[in-house]
GUKE-867557 format. One record per residue (C-alpha): residue number from 0; x negated, y, z negated. Coordinates in steps of 0.1 Angstrom, whole numbers, plus 2048, in hexadecimal, padded with zeros to 3 digits. Example, Ala and Ser with C-alpha at 12.3 -4.5 7.8 and 13.67 -1.06 7.14 Angstrom:
<sites>
<0 <785 7D3 7B2>>
<1 <777 7F5 7B9>>
</sites>
This chain:
<sites>
<0 <5BC 5DA 64A>>
<1 <5B6 5E3 66E>>
<2 <59F 601 669>>
<3 <58E 5F4 649>>
<4 <586 5CF 64C>>
<5 <576 5C0 66B>>
<6 <56F 59C 676>>
<7 <586 58C 65C>>
<8 <5A5 584 670>>
<9 <5A7 560 662>>
<10 <5A6 56A 63D>>
<11 <5BF 586 643>>
<12 <5D6 56E 656>>
<13 <5D4 556 638>>
<14 <5DB 573 621>>
<15 <5FB 57C 634>>
<16 <607 558 634>>
<17 <603 557 60E>>
<18 <618 576 609>>
<19 <632 56A 622>>
<20 <636 548 610>>
<21 <637 557 5ED>>
<22 <650 571 5F7>>
<23 <667 555 604>>
<24 <668 546 5E2>>
<25 <651 529 5E7>>
<26 <639 51B 5CD>>
<27 <61D 530 5DA>>
<28 <62A 54C 5C5>>
<29 <61F 537 5A7>>
<30 <5FB 536 5B3>>
<31 <5DD 54D 5AE>>
<32 <5D1 55B 5CF>>
<33 <5AB 557 5CE>>
<34 <593 569 5E7>>
<35 <570 55B 5E6>>
<36 <551 55F 5FA>>
<37 <52E 56E 5FA>>
<38 <527 590 5EC>>
<39 <530 5AD 603>>
<40 <54A 599 616>>
<41 <566 5B3 611>>
<42 <579 5A0 5F5>>
<43 <57C 5BF 5E0>>
<44 <584 5D4 5FE>>
<45 <5A1 5BD 606>>
<46 <5AE 5BF 5E3>>
<47 <5AB 5E5 5E2>>
<48 <5BE 5E8 604>>
<49 <5DA 5D2 5F7>>
<50 <5DE 5E8 5D8>>
<51 <5DD 609 5EC>>
<52 <5F5 5FB 605>>
<53 <60D 5F0 5E9>>
<54 <60B 613 5DA>>
<55 <614 623 5FC>>
<56 <630 60A 602>>
<57 <641 612 5E1>>
<58 <643 636 5EC>>
<59 <659 62E 60A>>
<60 <67E 629 60A>>
<61 <67A 605 616>>
<62 <661 5FD 5FB>>
<63 <675 60D 5DE>>
<64 <671 5FB 5BC>>
<65 <689 600 5A0>>
<66 <683 5F8 57B>>
<67 <694 5FB 559>>
<68 <68D 61E 54D>>
<69 <675 620 530>>
<70 <66A 5FB 533>>
<71 <644 5F8 52F>>
<72 <644 5DC 548>>
<73 <659 5EE 562>>
<74 <671 5D1 55F>>
<75 <687 5C4 57B>>
<76 <6AA 5D2 575>>
<77 <6BB 5B2 57F>>
<78 <6AD 5A2 55F>>
<79 <6C8 5B5 54D>>
<80 <6E2 59E 55B>>
<81 <6E8 582 542>>
<82 <6EC 55E 54C>>
<83 <70D 55B 539>>
<84 <721 578 52C>>
<85 <737 577 50D>>
<86 <749 558 503>>
<87 <75A 551 524>>
<88 <73C 53E 531>>
<89 <73A 553 551>>
<90 <717 550 561>>
<91 <712 574 56E>>
<92 <6F1 56B 57F>>
<93 <701 550 593>>
<94 <71C 569 59D>>
<95 <701 581 5A8>>
<96 <6F0 566 5BC>>
<97 <711 55D 5CE>>
<98 <71A 581 5D5>>
<99 <6F7 58E 5E0>>
<100 <6E2 570 5E7>>
<101 <6C9 57B 5CE>>
<102 <6BE 563 5B3>>
<103 <6B6 575 592>>
<104 <698 566 581>>
<105 <688 570 561>>
<106 <693 57E 53F>>
<107 <691 5A0 530>>
<108 <671 5AA 51E>>
<109 <675 5AB 4F7>>
<110 <677 5D1 4F7>>
<111 <693 5D4 511>>
<112 <6A6 5B8 500>>
<113 <6A3 5CB 4DF>>
<114 <6B0 5EB 4F0>>
<115 <6CE 5D9 4FF>>
<116 <6D7 5C8 4DE>>
<117 <6D1 5E5 4C6>>
<118 <6D5 605 4DA>>
<119 <6EF 5FB 4F4>>
<120 <704 5E4 4DF>>
<121 <6FE 5C8 4F8>>
<122 <70C 5DC 516>>
<123 <6EF 5D6 52F>>
<124 <702 5EB 54A>>
<125 <6F9 60B 536>>
<126 <6D3 605 539>>
<127 <6C4 621 54F>>
<128 <6B1 618 56E>>
<129 <696 62C 580>>
<130 <681 62A 5A0>>
<131 <65C 624 59A>>
<132 <63E 62A 5AF>>
<133 <623 610 5AC>>
<134 <601 61F 5A3>>
<135 <5E1 610 597>>
<136 <5D6 631 588>>
<137 <5F6 634 574>>
<138 <5F6 60E 56C>>
<139 <618 609 57C>>
<140 <61B 5E8 58D>>
<141 <5F6 5E5 595>>
<142 <5DD 5D7 57C>>
<143 <5B8 5CF 57E>>
<144 <5A3 5BB 566>>
<145 <57E 5B4 567>>
<146 <56A 5A0 54E>>
<147 <553 5B2 536>>
<148 <53E 5AA 517>>
<149 <54D 589 509>>
<150 <549 596 4E6>>
<151 <560 5B4 4ED>>
<152 <57A 5A2 502>>
<153 <59C 59A 4F3>>
<154 <5BB 58A 501>>
<155 <5CD 5AA 4F7>>
<156 <5BC 5BB 514>>
<157 <5D3 5A5 52A>>
<158 <5F2 59F 515>>
<159 <5F3 5BE 4FE>>
<160 <5F4 5BE 4D8>>
<161 <602 5D0 4BA>>
<162 <605 5F5 4B7>>
<163 <5FD 5FA 493>>
<164 <60B 61D 491>>
<165 <62C 610 49E>>
<166 <629 5F3 485>>
<167 <628 60C 468>>
<168 <648 61C 476>>
<169 <65C 5FC 47D>>
<170 <64D 5E6 462>>
<171 <64C 5C4 472>>
<172 <634 5B5 48B>>
<173 <64F 5A1 49C>>
<174 <662 5C1 4A6>>
<175 <65D 5C6 4CC>>
<176 <659 5EB 4C6>>
<177 <637 5E6 4B5>>
<178 <627 5D7 4D5>>
<179 <610 5EE 4E7>>
<180 <618 5DF 509>>
<181 <5F6 5EB 516>>
<182 <5EA 5C9 523>>
<183 <5E3 5C6 548>>
<184 <5FD 5AB 54C>>
<185 <618 5C3 542>>
<186 <60C 5E0 557>>
<187 <608 5CA 576>>
<188 <62B 5BC 574>>
<189 <640 5C1 594>>
<190 <620 5C5 5A9>>
<191 <5FD 5B8 5AC>>
<192 <5E2 5AE 593>>
<193 <5BE 5AE 59E>>
<194 <5A7 596 58B>>
<195 <583 5A0 593>>
<196 <569 584 590>>
<197 <584 56D 581>>
<198 <56D 551 578>>
<199 <556 566 562>>
<200 <572 568 549>>
<201 <572 553 529>>
<202 <586 533 52C>>
<203 <5A3 53F 516>>
<204 <5A8 55C 52E>>
<205 <5AA 544 54B>>
<206 <5C5 531 538>>
<207 <5D8 552 536>>
<208 <5D6 556 55B>>
<209 <5E1 532 560>>
<210 <600 537 54B>>
<211 <608 557 55D>>
<212 <605 547 57F>>
<213 <616 527 578>>
<214 <632 532 561>>
<215 <633 557 56A>>
<216 <632 55E 545>>
<217 <619 56A 52B>>
<218 <619 567 505>>
<219 <615 584 4EC>>
<220 <610 57E 4C7>>
<221 <62F 575 4B4>>
<222 <646 579 4D2>>
<223 <651 55F 4EB>>
<224 <645 55C 50E>>
<225 <64B 57C 522>>
<226 <654 579 547>>
<227 <63F 58B 561>>
<228 <640 58D 586>>
<229 <621 596 599>>
<230 <607 58B 5B3>>
<231 <5E7 57F 5A2>>
<232 <5CA 588 5BA>>
<233 <5A8 57B 5AF>>
<234 <587 57C 5C0>>
<235 <564 56E 5B8>>
<236 <543 567 5C8>>
<237 <53B 546 5DA>>
<238 <523 538 5C0>>
<239 <53B 53D 5A3>>
<240 <558 52F 5B7>>
<241 <545 50F 5BF>>
<242 <53A 50B 59B>>
<243 <55D 50F 58F>>
<244 <56C 4F7 5A8>>
<245 <552 4DC 5A0>>
<246 <55A 4DD 57A>>
<247 <574 4C2 572>>
<248 <580 4D6 554>>
<249 <58F 4EF 56B>>
<250 <5A7 4D8 57D>>
<251 <5C7 4E8 570>>
<252 <5BD 50B 57C>>
<253 <5AD 4FD 59B>>
<254 <5CF 4EF 5A6>>
<255 <5DF 511 5A1>>
<256 <5C8 523 5BA>>
<257 <5CF 52C 5DE>>
<258 <5AC 533 5EB>>
<259 <5A3 548 609>>
<260 <57F 549 615>>
<261 <572 56C 61D>>
<262 <552 565 630>>
<263 <537 57C 63F>>
<264 <540 58B 660>>
<265 <530 579 67D>>
<266 <538 590 69A>>
<267 <51F 5AB 6A4>>
<268 <53B 5C2 6B1>>
<269 <54E 5C1 691>>
<270 <52E 5C5 67C>>
<271 <527 5E5 690>>
<272 <54A 5F2 689>>
<273 <543 5ED 664>>
<274 <524 602 666>>
<275 <536 61D 67A>>
<276 <552 61E 65F>>
<277 <538 622 643>>
<278 <526 63E 656>>
<279 <547 650 65D>>
<280 <54E 650 638>>
<281 <52D 661 630>>
<282 <526 686 631>>
<283 <518 683 654>>
<284 <500 69D 664>>
<285 <4E5 684 66E>>
<286 <4DB 674 68E>>
<287 <4DF 64F 694>>
<288 <4CE 63E 6B2>>
<289 <4E7 631 6CB>>
<290 <4DA 60D 6C7>>
<291 <4D2 60E 6A2>>
<292 <4F4 601 696>>
<293 <4F4 5E5 6B1>>
<294 <4D1 5DA 6A7>>
<295 <4D9 5DB 682>>
<296 <4F9 5C7 688>>
<297 <4E7 5AD 69D>>
<298 <4CC 5A8 682>>
<299 <4E7 5A5 666>>
<300 <4FB 58B 679>>
<301 <4DC 577 683>>
<302 <4D4 573 65E>>
<303 <4F6 563 658>>
<304 <4F5 549 673>>
<305 <4EA 525 66D>>
<306 <4D3 514 686>>
<307 <4E2 501 6A3>>
<308 <4D0 4E4 6B3>>
<309 <4D9 4EF 6D7>>
<310 <4DF 514 6D5>>
<311 <4C6 530 6CE>>
<312 <4D0 548 6B2>>
<313 <4D6 564 6CB>>
<314 <4EC 54E 6E1>>
<315 <500 543 6C3>>
<316 <504 568 6B9>>
<317 <511 571 6DB>>
<318 <52A 555 6DB>>
<319 <538 55F 6BA>>
<320 <53C 582 6C8>>
<321 <54F 576 6E6>>
<322 <533 57C 6FE>>
<323 <524 565 718>>
<324 <505 553 70B>>
</sites>
């Protein structure tokens, strides 16, 4: 974030604490991370930087991610290990935990379970594994969902639906091979899911997010709950956030949010750096007065400051910027 976001040290600190806690296995991993604040406060920028950073991380040796080859959800290979194998009652997952210290959580998706049972004769060790690179463009481990016209929205946009061409081939709508697996929940598995303007979604969509966050599962048609593992990163504007939080009907989802306020920048020096960054991204070739950016930054910050009974606005501005009043 160092060269892209300025004046937001506290929100970024809270963001890092969330990931640290969730990665340690605490209950924060079963919460929706909600960024809220006024328009133009860099919420979308933070989300975009997290996605780009995750893509670059998965390209490194240290950030390597492996998945079951051919799985539409890029499934965690450890899900192949059964809890108990054969009739001897041996809990293989417990043995893995004792040997490696890794607790295996989650079950195979319906398609991979079908492959193990019908194509590999139950021998999960023969299932091929591959390394994947997370990519939003290729819809691998990074998903994004934004609300649209309510009349055209369907839960299948999130959970996936039936592939009718495959239905003609396999003949039954409870065969996992007929699922299209095109929903954003499936594509974001193993990575990050960005929910744009979360509270503009219909209520049934919000319940889907609630189940995914709390149970780490989602439901598709005639199939049971499907396990999923991802960070749910949502963001919304201040007015919609306050309206949602004040509605008693939203108590269940409200308790599943970890909120981080992303306010306007209140430091002139950081505001000027924002303008310099935007100018550097433009085609250039024009003259900017040496004091123009400082003047624009000063005016912008002054419009964001509340009145103080003992300090003049300019004095307050200087104090926020670390200057002597």
